[in-house]
C-alpha positions as MATLAB code, in Angstrom:
seq = 'XXXXXXXXXXXXXXXXXXXXXXXXXXXXXXXXXXXXXXXXXXXXXXXXXXXXXXXXXXXXXXXXXXXXXXXXXXXXXXXXXXXXXXXXX';
ca = [
     -20.842   -2.659   25.453;
     -20.078    0.992   25.830;
     -22.038    2.856   28.593;
     -21.089    6.570   28.292;
     -22.035    8.604   25.274;
     -18.293    9.259   24.483;
     -17.577    5.556   24.561;
     -20.496    4.926   22.155;
     -19.192    7.577   19.762;
     -15.630    6.002   20.047;
     -17.021    2.741   19.135;
     -18.794    4.132   16.053;
     -15.666    5.959   15.050;
     -13.372    3.014   15.397;
     -15.841    0.782   13.373;
     -15.808    3.347   10.606;
     -12.106    3.800   10.625;
     -11.583    0.024   10.648;
     -13.608   -0.271    7.416;
     -11.719    2.558    5.696;
      -8.308    1.230    6.782;
      -9.198   -2.260    5.611;
     -10.170   -1.120    2.084;
      -7.146    1.190    1.793;
      -4.775   -1.573    2.951;
      -6.431   -4.019    0.575;
      -5.945   -1.618   -2.298;
      -2.334   -1.000   -1.425;
      -1.688   -4.827   -1.328;
      -3.417   -5.188   -4.705;
      -1.169   -2.464   -6.239;
       1.965   -4.111   -4.767;
       0.991   -7.548   -6.344;
       0.338   -5.862   -9.717;
       3.809   -4.293   -9.498;
       5.342   -7.644   -8.661;
       3.541   -9.337  -11.612;
       4.573   -6.491  -13.940;
       8.171   -6.858  -12.753;
       8.140  -10.616  -13.653;
       6.603   -9.888  -17.097;
       8.339   -8.915  -20.293;
       7.300   -5.244  -20.598;
       9.835   -3.079  -18.803;
       7.730    0.125  -19.378;
       4.663   -1.501  -17.608;
       6.806   -2.511  -14.785;
       8.127    1.002  -14.392;
       4.689    2.477  -14.577;
       3.301    0.066  -11.965;
       6.386    0.815   -9.719;
       5.568    4.647   -9.910;
       2.090    4.002   -8.987;
       2.790    1.732   -6.065;
       5.440    4.128   -4.766;
       2.862    6.837   -4.676;
       0.369    4.671   -2.829;
       3.028    3.470   -0.362;
       4.066    7.093    0.417;
       0.424    8.169    0.913;
      -0.254    5.079    3.177;
       2.789    5.967    5.240;
       1.748    9.636    5.540;
      -1.655    8.589    6.854;
      -0.074    6.151    9.236;
      -1.760    3.263    7.537;
       1.637    1.429    7.397;
       4.927    2.559    9.046;
       7.195    4.754    7.079;
      10.043    2.152    7.233;
       7.754   -0.601    5.973;
       6.893    1.672    2.998;
      10.587    2.275    2.308;
      11.468   -1.326    2.682;
       8.649   -2.289    0.217;
       9.708    0.355   -2.284;
      13.381   -0.729   -2.106;
      12.465   -4.419   -2.708;
      10.303   -3.609   -5.695;
      12.957   -1.365   -7.180;
      15.572   -4.104   -6.763;
      13.193   -6.556   -8.358;
      12.535   -4.283  -11.365;
      16.245   -3.404  -11.798;
      17.187   -6.991  -12.112;
      14.948   -7.093  -15.193;
      16.921   -7.025  -18.438;
      15.900   -4.036  -20.468;
      14.824   -5.508  -23.875;
];
């Protein structure tokens, strides 16, 4: 239990930030899953659109230090590789 006023404020801030970070990280994971599903589907245009959206979200998350920049780059690379394997029909 915090004793000083600054420690109490820090506890409030960390609780608030934890909730924000959890929701943003969850939204990011959902977007990544949607892109993976789209990459496995038959519609190449939908896969490309999902990849563009998740790339933007990954870059924003890395800029806000929600995830590491190398983790964002690695995820983007893996998704791009997955989508490029797809035959364009």
